[in-house]
C-alpha positions as CSV (number, residue, x, y, z in Angstrom):
1,M,21.7,5.9,21.7
2,D,20.7,2.5,20.4
3,L,17.2,1.5,19.3
4,S,16.8,-1.6,21.4
5,G,14.7,0.2,24.0
6,T,16.8,-1.1,26.9
7,S,20.0,0.9,27.2
8,T,20.6,4.0,29.5
9,D,21.0,6.3,26.5
10,T,17.6,5.1,25.3
11,A,16.3,6.4,28.7
12,A,17.6,9.8,27.8
13,F,15.9,9.5,24.4
14,H,12.6,8.8,26.1
15,Q,13.1,12.0,28.3
16,A,13.6,14.1,25.2
17,L,10.7,12.4,23.5
18,A,8.4,13.2,26.5
19,R,9.2,16.9,26.2
20,I,8.4,16.9,22.5
21,V,5.1,15.1,22.7
22,S,3.8,16.5,26.0
23,G,0.1,17.4,25.7
24,K,0.0,16.2,22.0
25,S,-2.6,13.7,20.7
26,I,-1.2,13.5,17.1
27,V,2.4,12.7,16.7
28,G,3.9,12.6,13.2
29,F,7.1,10.7,12.4
30,G,8.8,11.3,9.0
31,E,11.3,9.2,7.1
32,A,13.9,10.8,5.0
33,T,14.0,7.7,2.9
34,H,11.5,4.9,2.3
35,G,14.2,2.3,3.0
36,T,16.2,3.1,6.2
37,A,16.0,0.4,8.9
38,E,16.8,2.8,11.7
39,F,13.8,5.0,11.0
40,E,11.4,2.0,11.2
41,R,13.0,0.8,14.4
42,A,12.8,4.3,16.0
43,F,9.1,4.6,15.1
44,A,8.5,1.1,16.6
45,L,10.3,2.2,19.8
46,I,8.3,5.4,20.0
47,T,5.0,3.6,19.3
48,R,5.6,1.0,22.0
49,K,6.5,3.8,24.5
50,L,3.5,6.0,23.7
51,V,1.0,3.2,23.5
52,R,2.0,1.7,26.9
53,E,2.4,5.0,28.8
54,Q,0.4,7.7,27.1
55,G,-2.6,5.9,25.7
56,F,-2.0,6.3,22.0
57,N,-4.4,4.0,20.3
58,V,-4.2,4.5,16.5
59,V,-1.1,3.7,14.4
60,V,-1.2,5.1,10.9
61,F,1.2,4.2,8.1
62,A,-0.1,7.0,6.0
63,E,1.4,5.8,2.7
64,M,-0.4,2.4,2.9
65,N,-3.8,2.5,1.2
66,F,-6.7,3.0,3.6
67,A,-9.0,0.8,1.4
68,D,-6.5,-2.1,1.7
69,T,-5.7,-2.1,5.4
70,W,-9.0,-3.2,7.0
71,Q,-7.9,-6.8,7.2
72,L,-4.6,-5.7,8.9
73,N,-6.7,-3.7,11.4
74,K,-9.0,-6.7,11.9
75,Y,-5.9,-8.9,12.6
76,V,-4.5,-6.6,15.3
77,L,-8.0,-6.2,16.9
78,Q,-8.9,-9.9,17.1
79,D,-7.6,-12.2,19.9
80,S,-7.0,-15.1,17.6
81,G,-4.0,-15.2,15.2
82,E,-5.7,-16.1,11.9
83,T,-7.0,-13.8,9.2
84,E,-6.9,-13.4,5.5
85,V,-5.2,-10.1,4.6
86,G,-5.7,-8.7,1.2
87,F,-3.4,-6.2,-0.4
88,H,-4.3,-4.3,-3.6
89,T,-1.7,-1.5,-3.8
90,P,1.3,-2.1,-6.1
91,Y,3.6,-1.2,-3.2
92,T,2.7,-4.5,-1.5
93,F,5.8,-5.2,0.5
94,L,6.4,-4.9,4.2
95,Q,9.6,-4.2,6.1
96,E,10.6,-6.8,8.7
97,D,10.5,-4.2,11.5
98,R,7.0,-3.1,10.4
99,L,5.7,-6.7,10.5
100,Q,7.2,-7.1,14.0
101,L,5.4,-3.9,15.1
102,I,2.1,-5.3,13.7
103,E,2.7,-8.5,15.7
104,W,3.5,-6.4,18.8
105,I,0.2,-4.5,18.5
106,H,-1.7,-7.7,18.0
107,A,-0.2,-9.2,21.2
108,Y,-0.7,-5.9,23.1
109,N,-4.4,-5.9,22.2
110,R,-5.1,-9.5,23.1
111,G,-7.6,-9.8,25.9
112,K,-8.3,-6.0,26.2
113,P,-11.8,-4.5,25.8
114,A,-12.5,-3.0,22.4
115,H,-12.2,0.6,23.6
116,E,-8.6,0.0,24.9
117,K,-7.4,-1.7,21.7
118,V,-5.0,-0.1,19.3
119,W,-6.0,0.3,15.7
120,F,-3.7,-0.1,12.7
121,M,-4.4,1.5,9.4
122,G,-3.2,3.1,6.2
123,A,-4.5,6.5,4.9
124,D,-3.4,6.7,1.3
125,V,-5.1,6.5,-2.1
126,N,-2.1,5.4,-4.1
127,T,-4.3,3.2,-6.3
128,P,-8.1,3.0,-6.7
129,N,-8.6,-0.7,-7.1
130,G,-9.0,-1.5,-3.4
131,A,-11.7,1.1,-3.0
132,A,-13.5,-0.3,-6.2
133,H,-13.3,-3.8,-4.7
134,N,-14.8,-2.5,-1.5
135,A,-17.6,-0.8,-3.4
136,L,-18.6,-4.0,-5.1
137,L,-18.4,-5.9,-1.8
138,Y,-20.4,-3.3,0.1
139,C,-23.1,-3.2,-2.6
140,S,-23.3,-7.0,-2.8
141,E,-23.6,-7.5,1.0
142,N,-26.3,-4.8,1.2
143,D,-28.3,-5.7,-1.9
144,I,-27.6,-2.4,-3.5
145,S,-28.4,-2.6,-7.2
146,L,-25.9,-0.7,-9.3
147,P,-26.5,0.5,-12.9
148,T,-24.8,-1.8,-15.4
149,E,-22.2,0.7,-16.5
150,T,-21.4,1.6,-12.9
151,R,-20.8,-2.1,-12.0
152,A,-18.7,-2.6,-15.2
153,A,-16.6,0.5,-14.4
154,L,-16.0,-0.8,-10.8
155,T,-15.0,-4.3,-12.0
156,A,-12.6,-2.7,-14.5
157,I,-11.0,-0.5,-11.8
158,A,-10.8,-3.4,-9.4
159,Q,-8.6,-5.2,-12.0
160,L,-6.1,-2.4,-12.5
161,P,-3.0,-3.4,-10.4
162,L,-0.9,-5.3,-9.8
163,Y,0.5,-5.8,-13.3
164,S,0.6,-4.5,-16.8
165,Q,-2.2,-6.8,-18.2
166,A,-4.7,-4.3,-16.7
167,E,-3.1,-1.1,-18.1
168,A,-5.1,-1.4,-21.3
169,L,-8.3,-1.4,-19.3
170,R,-7.3,1.9,-17.7
171,D,-6.1,3.5,-20.9
172,S,-9.2,2.6,-22.8
173,T,-11.4,4.9,-20.8
174,S,-10.9,8.6,-19.9
175,L,-11.0,9.7,-16.3
176,K,-13.9,12.0,-17.0
177,N,-15.9,9.1,-18.4
178,I,-15.1,6.8,-15.5
179,L,-16.1,9.5,-12.9
180,A,-19.4,10.0,-14.7
181,K,-20.1,6.2,-14.7
182,L,-19.4,6.1,-10.9
183,A,-21.6,9.0,-9.9
184,P,-24.6,6.8,-9.0
185,L,-22.5,4.7,-6.7
186,Y,-21.9,7.5,-4.1
187,Q,-25.5,8.5,-3.9
188,L,-26.7,4.9,-3.5
189,V,-24.1,4.1,-0.8
190,Q,-24.7,7.3,1.1
191,Q,-28.4,6.8,1.0
192,H,-28.0,3.2,2.3
193,A,-25.7,4.2,5.1
194,S,-27.9,7.0,6.2
195,Q,-30.9,4.7,6.5
196,Q,-29.1,2.2,8.9
197,D,-29.5,2.5,12.6
198,S,-25.8,1.4,13.0
199,L,-23.1,0.0,10.9
200,D,-20.2,-2.1,12.3
201,L,-16.6,-0.8,12.0
202,R,-15.9,-3.0,9.0
203,Q,-19.0,-1.6,7.1
204,L,-18.0,2.0,8.0
205,W,-14.5,1.3,6.8
206,L,-15.8,0.0,3.5
207,A,-18.1,3.1,3.1
208,Q,-15.2,5.5,3.9
209,S,-13.0,3.8,1.3
210,I,-15.8,4.1,-1.3
211,A,-16.0,7.9,-0.5
212,S,-12.3,8.2,-1.3
213,L,-12.6,6.4,-4.7
214,N,-12.9,9.6,-6.8
215,S,-9.8,11.1,-5.2
216,A,-8.0,7.8,-5.7
217,L,-8.8,7.8,-9.4
218,K,-7.7,11.4,-9.8
219,S,-4.5,10.6,-8.1
220,Y,-4.0,7.5,-10.2
221,Y,-4.4,9.5,-13.4
222,A,-2.3,12.5,-12.4
223,V,0.8,12.8,-14.6
224,S,3.0,14.5,-12.0
225,H,3.2,15.4,-8.3
226,T,2.3,19.0,-9.0
227,E,-1.1,17.8,-10.4
228,D,-1.9,15.6,-7.5
229,P,-3.2,17.4,-4.4
230,F,-5.6,14.5,-3.9
231,R,-3.4,12.0,-2.1
232,D,-2.5,14.2,0.9
233,S,-6.0,15.8,1.3
234,T,-7.6,12.4,1.2
235,M,-5.0,11.1,3.7
236,Y,-6.2,13.8,6.0
237,S,-9.9,13.0,5.2
238,N,-9.3,9.4,6.3
239,L,-7.7,10.6,9.6
240,K,-10.7,12.8,10.2
241,W,-12.9,9.8,9.7
242,V,-10.9,8.0,12.5
243,L,-11.5,11.0,14.8
244,A,-15.2,10.8,14.0
245,Q,-15.4,7.0,14.8
246,R,-13.1,7.3,17.8
247,P,-13.2,10.7,19.4
248,D,-10.6,9.7,22.0
249,A,-8.1,8.8,19.3
250,K,-4.4,9.6,19.9
251,M,-2.6,8.9,16.7
252,L,0.9,8.1,15.6
253,V,1.3,8.9,11.9
254,Y,4.2,7.6,9.9
255,A,5.0,9.0,6.4
256,H,7.8,10.4,4.4
257,N,9.2,13.7,5.7
258,K,7.7,15.5,2.7
259,H,4.2,14.3,3.6
260,I,4.3,14.9,7.3
261,E,6.1,18.2,7.6
262,K,4.0,21.1,9.0
263,K,4.9,23.6,6.4
264,L,4.5,23.7,2.6
265,G,7.6,22.4,0.8
266,I,10.4,24.7,0.0
267,S,12.5,24.2,-3.2
268,D,10.8,20.8,-3.4
269,L,9.4,18.9,-6.4
270,S,6.0,20.3,-5.4
271,P,6.7,23.6,-3.6
272,D,3.1,24.8,-3.0
273,L,1.4,21.5,-2.5
274,A,-0.6,21.2,0.7
275,R,0.7,18.0,2.3
276,L,-0.8,15.8,5.1
277,G,1.2,17.4,7.8
278,W,0.1,20.9,6.6
279,H,-3.6,19.8,6.8
280,I,-3.1,18.4,10.3
281,N,-1.3,21.5,11.5
282,Q,-4.0,23.8,10.1
283,H,-6.8,22.0,12.1
284,H,-4.9,20.5,15.1
285,Q,-2.0,22.8,15.6
286,K,-1.8,22.6,19.4
287,A,-2.3,18.9,19.4
288,F,0.3,18.1,16.7
289,A,4.0,17.4,17.0
290,V,6.3,16.1,14.2
291,I,9.6,14.3,14.4
292,G,11.5,14.4,11.0
293,T,14.5,12.3,10.2
294,E,17.9,12.7,8.6
295,A,20.8,10.5,7.7
296,W,24.4,11.5,7.0
297,K,25.5,8.6,4.9
298,G,25.0,4.8,4.3
299,K,22.5,3.0,2.1
300,Y,18.8,2.7,1.8
301,V,16.4,0.4,-0.1
302,Y,14.5,2.1,-3.0
303,S,12.6,-0.8,-4.5
304,A,10.4,-3.8,-3.5
305,E,13.2,-6.1,-4.8
306,G,15.4,-4.8,-2.0
307,E,17.8,-2.9,-4.3
308,A,19.9,-0.4,-2.3
309,T,21.6,2.9,-3.2
310,D,23.8,5.4,-1.4
311,I,22.6,8.3,0.7
312,V,23.7,11.5,-1.0
313,N,26.3,13.2,1.1
314,K,26.6,16.9,0.5
315,A,28.6,19.6,2.3
316,G,25.6,21.8,3.1
317,K,23.4,19.0,4.3
318,I,22.2,19.1,7.9
319,G,23.3,15.5,8.3
320,T,26.9,16.4,7.4
321,T,26.8,19.3,9.9
322,L,25.6,17.0,12.7
323,A,28.1,14.3,11.8
324,K,30.9,16.8,12.3
325,A,29.5,17.9,15.7
326,T,28.8,14.5,17.2
327,A,29.9,10.9,16.8
328,T,26.6,9.5,18.2
329,P,25.1,6.8,15.9
330,V,21.5,7.9,16.6
331,G,20.1,11.0,18.4
332,L,17.0,13.0,18.9
333,I,17.3,16.8,18.6
334,H,14.6,19.2,19.8
335,L,14.8,21.9,17.2
336,N,13.0,24.5,19.3
337,A,14.4,23.7,22.7
338,T,16.1,27.2,22.7
339,P,15.8,30.3,20.6
340,E,19.4,29.7,19.4
341,L,18.6,26.2,18.2
342,T,15.4,27.5,16.4
343,D,17.5,30.2,14.7
344,F,20.2,27.7,13.6
345,F,17.9,25.1,12.2
346,N,15.8,27.7,10.4
347,R,18.8,28.7,8.4
348,K,18.7,27.3,4.9
349,H,20.0,23.8,5.3
350,T,19.5,20.9,2.9
351,I,18.1,17.6,4.0
352,T,18.1,14.0,2.6
353,V,15.1,13.0,0.4
354,G,15.2,9.4,-0.8
355,I,12.1,8.1,-2.5
356,A,11.7,5.4,-5.1
357,S,15.0,5.3,-7.0
358,P,18.5,6.8,-7.1
359,A,17.4,9.4,-9.6
360,S,15.0,10.8,-7.1
361,M,17.6,11.0,-4.3
362,Y,18.3,14.7,-3.8
363,S,18.6,17.3,-1.1
364,R,16.5,20.4,-0.7
365,T,16.5,23.7,1.2
366,K,14.4,23.7,4.3
367,E,13.6,25.8,7.4
368,L,13.7,22.7,9.6
369,A,12.4,24.2,12.8
370,E,9.3,25.3,11.1
371,A,8.8,22.0,9.3
372,F,9.5,19.8,12.3
373,D,9.6,20.0,16.1
374,A,12.5,17.5,16.3
375,I,14.8,15.5,14.1
376,L,15.9,11.9,14.7
377,Y,19.4,11.9,13.3
378,V,21.1,8.7,12.0
379,R,24.8,8.8,11.4
380,E,24.7,5.8,9.0
381,S,21.6,4.5,7.3
382,S,21.2,0.7,7.0
383,P,19.0,-0.8,4.3
384,I,15.7,-2.2,5.5
385,K,15.0,-6.0,5.2
386,I,11.9,-6.6,3.1
387,R,9.5,-9.5,3.1
388,E,8.1,-9.3,-0.4
389,L,4.4,-9.6,-0.8
390,Y,4.7,-9.4,-4.6
391,G,3.3,-12.0,-6.8
392,F,3.1,-12.7,-10.5
393,N,0.5,-12.6,-13.3
394,L,0.6,-15.2,-16.0
395,A,-1.7,-13.9,-18.7
396,L,-3.1,-15.2,-22.0
397,E,-5.1,-12.9,-24.3
398,L,-7.3,-14.6,-26.9
399,D,-8.8,-12.8,-29.9
400,R,-12.1,-14.4,-30.9
401,A,-11.3,-13.7,-34.6
402,K,-7.7,-15.0,-34.5
403,H,-8.5,-17.9,-32.2
404,A,-11.9,-18.9,-33.8
405,N,-11.0,-22.6,-33.7
406,M,-10.4,-22.4,-29.9
407,L,-13.3,-20.1,-29.2
408,K,-15.9,-21.4,-31.6
409,S,-18.6,-22.1,-29.0
410,N,-20.3,-19.7,-26.7
411,S,-18.7,-21.4,-23.7
412,L,-15.1,-21.4,-22.5
413,I,-14.1,-24.8,-21.0
414,L,-10.7,-24.7,-19.3
415,A,-8.8,-27.8,-18.2
416,G,-5.3,-28.4,-16.8
417,A,-3.3,-29.0,-13.6
418,T,-1.8,-26.5,-11.2
419,S,0.5,-26.7,-8.2
420,Y,2.2,-24.1,-6.1
421,T,4.0,-23.5,-2.8
422,T,3.7,-20.4,-0.8
423,L,6.3,-18.4,1.0
424,D,6.9,-20.0,4.4
425,S,7.3,-16.8,6.5
426,Y,4.4,-14.7,7.9
427,Q,2.7,-13.7,4.6
428,P,-0.9,-12.6,4.8
429,G,-3.1,-13.2,1.8
430,K,-1.1,-16.0,0.2
431,G,-2.3,-18.0,-2.8
432,V,-3.2,-18.1,-6.5
433,K,-6.3,-16.7,-8.1
434,F,-7.6,-17.6,-11.6
435,T,-9.5,-14.8,-13.5
436,V,-11.3,-14.7,-16.8
437,N,-11.9,-11.2,-18.2
438,F,-14.3,-10.7,-21.0
439,L,-13.5,-7.6,-23.1
440,N,-15.4,-5.9,-26.0
441,K,-13.9,-4.8,-29.3
442,D,-12.4,-1.7,-27.6
443,K,-10.8,-3.9,-24.9
444,E,-13.1,-2.5,-22.3
445,L,-14.0,-4.9,-19.5
446,I,-17.6,-6.3,-19.9
447,S,-17.4,-8.7,-16.9
448,F,-15.0,-11.1,-15.2
449,K,-15.1,-14.3,-13.2
450,A,-12.5,-15.1,-10.5
451,A,-11.9,-18.2,-8.4
452,P,-9.2,-19.3,-6.0
453,V,-6.8,-22.0,-7.2
454,L,-6.1,-24.8,-4.7
455,P,-2.5,-26.2,-4.4
456,D,-2.1,-29.4,-6.5
457,S,-5.5,-29.2,-8.2
458,K,-7.1,-29.9,-11.5
459,L,-8.7,-27.1,-13.5
460,D,-12.2,-27.8,-14.7
461,H,-14.1,-24.6,-15.3
462,E,-16.8,-23.5,-17.8
463,F,-17.7,-19.9,-18.5
464,V,-20.4,-18.5,-20.9
465,F,-19.4,-15.6,-23.1
466,P,-21.3,-12.4,-22.5
467,D,-22.7,-10.6,-25.5
468,A,-20.3,-8.3,-27.3
469,T,-17.2,-10.3,-26.2
470,A,-14.3,-9.8,-28.7
471,Y,-11.4,-10.8,-26.5
472,V,-10.9,-13.1,-23.5
473,L,-8.1,-12.4,-21.1
474,L,-7.1,-15.3,-18.8
475,S,-4.8,-14.8,-15.9
476,F,-3.3,-16.7,-13.0
477,T,-2.3,-14.2,-10.3
478,G,-0.1,-15.4,-7.5
479,E,0.6,-13.5,-4.3
480,K,3.3,-14.5,-1.8
481,V,3.8,-17.7,-3.9
482,Q,7.3,-19.2,-4.1
483,E,6.6,-21.4,-7.1
484,F,3.7,-22.0,-9.4
485,S,3.4,-24.7,-12.1
486,L,0.7,-24.9,-14.8
487,A,0.5,-28.1,-16.8
488,D,-1.5,-29.0,-19.9
489,L,-3.7,-26.0,-20.1
490,T,-6.5,-26.6,-22.7
491,I,-9.2,-24.3,-23.9
492,N,-12.3,-26.0,-25.3
493,G,-10.1,-29.1,-25.6
494,I,-7.3,-27.4,-27.6
495,P,-3.9,-27.0,-26.0
496,A,-2.9,-23.4,-25.2
497,K,0.4,-22.3,-26.8
498,E,3.1,-21.5,-24.3
499,K,4.5,-18.8,-26.5
500,D,1.3,-16.8,-26.1
501,L,1.5,-16.7,-22.3
502,I,2.9,-13.5,-20.9
503,L,4.5,-13.2,-17.4
504,S,4.2,-9.8,-15.7
505,S,6.3,-9.6,-12.5
506,K,9.2,-7.7,-11.0
507,S,10.1,-10.5,-8.5
508,Y,9.7,-13.7,-10.4
509,K,11.2,-15.5,-13.4
510,K,9.6,-17.9,-15.9
511,S,11.1,-21.1,-17.1
512,Y,9.7,-23.8,-19.3
513,Y,10.7,-27.5,-19.1
514,K,9.4,-30.7,-20.5
515,G,7.7,-32.8,-18.0
516,N,6.1,-36.2,-17.8
517,N,2.4,-35.6,-17.5
518,M,-0.7,-37.8,-17.4
519,Q,-2.3,-36.2,-20.5
520,A,-0.9,-36.8,-23.9
521,T,-1.6,-33.2,-25.1
522,S,1.0,-30.5,-24.7
523,P,3.6,-32.0,-22.3
524,T,4.8,-28.5,-21.4
525,V,4.8,-27.3,-17.8
526,I,5.0,-23.6,-17.2
527,R,6.9,-22.8,-14.1
528,V,7.1,-19.5,-12.3
529,S,9.5,-19.3,-9.4
530,L,11.5,-16.8,-7.3
C-alpha cells in the first residue's frame, strides 16, 4: 500500500486497521526507529482516519515532554492561528510530517465546540526544566509564596537545558538535596488547587506538570536505563490525568516500540523495566491495541542535525523474513488473526531497534504477538525531514575576583547592539532571550534575570548584584534563529573580550569579523549563523 490515504490498497489497509482497533479506546503506535518517515506518515494516516470516523480525541506523542506541550495543545484548540509555543526539552526538533499533523488537527478543530476538539500532548519527563518553569509560573500567578531555597532550586532547574552552560548548576547540587528543597512546593500547590472551586485546563496542566517534577529529576539524574523506571511510569500517570480531565477520551499514543509494547522487554537493554505500554495494558487491557513497526532496510535519522545511518539488516530479523515473503513496500499484519500467525510471530524473531545513534542500532529477540497486536512493515525506511527547533547559547562567565575592574560596582550595566533573523518556516517560539545568572562561590544559582531581545535593538540594562554573588553568567539564547549578531558588548563601560565568549550549540557555527560600528570601542561583531 501507499501512505497517501487515497489509493485502493489504502482502503484494504483501513479494513485491516478497523479489525485491529474495533472496540478499543487506546491505540498505541510504535516506531522501530526515531527517524523513519514512513512510520510518521502511517501514524498521521491512522490518526486522521480514527479522529474522523471513530471519535478519537487525544493525540499523544509520548516522548515529547508533558510540561512543554501545553502551548502546542493551546494552538490546536484555538480557532486563530497565532500562539507562542515554548519548548524546553533538549530534543526540540519536529519532523515535517508531525508538524503537518499538528496543522491538520488545528484545522479539524476550527469551529467545533470544546467537547469535540482533539487534544495534542506529550507525556514524557525527559528533562525537569519545563516542569520547574511551570512551577514558578503557577506560583507567581496564584500568589503562592515559596521558601527562598525552594525558589532558588526551581530557578536553577529551569535553567538546565538546552546547553552545557547549565551543567555546572546541576552538578553542583545532589539530587537528594534538590528533592529536599522542593518538598514544600508540592504541599503548597496541592493545598492551593484543593481550595479552588475550579481551575481552567491550562492551570490544571501546569499543576500536573508540577506533580511530575520529582520523577523528571530522578529520570534526569539516572545514569542508565535500568535505573530509570520513572519515565514510563510518569508517562502513564500523565495519561491517567487526561482520563480524569476527559472521561470520554479516546487516545492515540505514539512512542518507540520499546515504550509502547504490552509486555516487558525480552533481551533488551532494560529487560525487566515496566514500560508505558505495560502500564496501559495492566489497567486497560480490553481497551488497548498496539501496532508496532518494523523496517527491512534503508536509512533513518538518528540526530537533530538530520544525520542518517543504515537500518541493520540481519538474517534472523522479522523484516528480512517479510521481505522474502512479499515485495509490498508497506503493509499491515494482524499478528493474531489466526492461531498459526500467533504461533509464527511468537517464535523468537529479532526486530529493528533504532534510537539515538548508530551505536544503539541493534536487534533483539521478541515474542511479537505478545508485544503487539499488529505490525506495520516497511520494506525500505526513508529518513525523516526535520525542521530544527534548536538554537544557540552564547555565554560569558565573569569571576568577580578576576574581573574586578569590570565588576567593581554593585551594579551590572550592559550595553551593545544586537540583530537577528528567524527561520522563515513555521517555527513556534522563535527569538532570542538575554539572561543574567548570579552564582555564589560554589557556582550555585542565587537568582537570574531574563528579558527578550528584539531584532535590531540596542542593549541598555542595569542589574543589581545579590548578596553572596561570586560569579556572573551572561547568556544570549536563540531559538529557531537563523543568524544572530552581537556588536560592541560592554559591561560597566568596559568592552567584553570576544575570546571569553563561549558558543554552545550543535546546529550553529560562530564566526568573528571586523565591522564598521558606530561606537569606537571594540569594533568586533560576534556572529552566530546556521
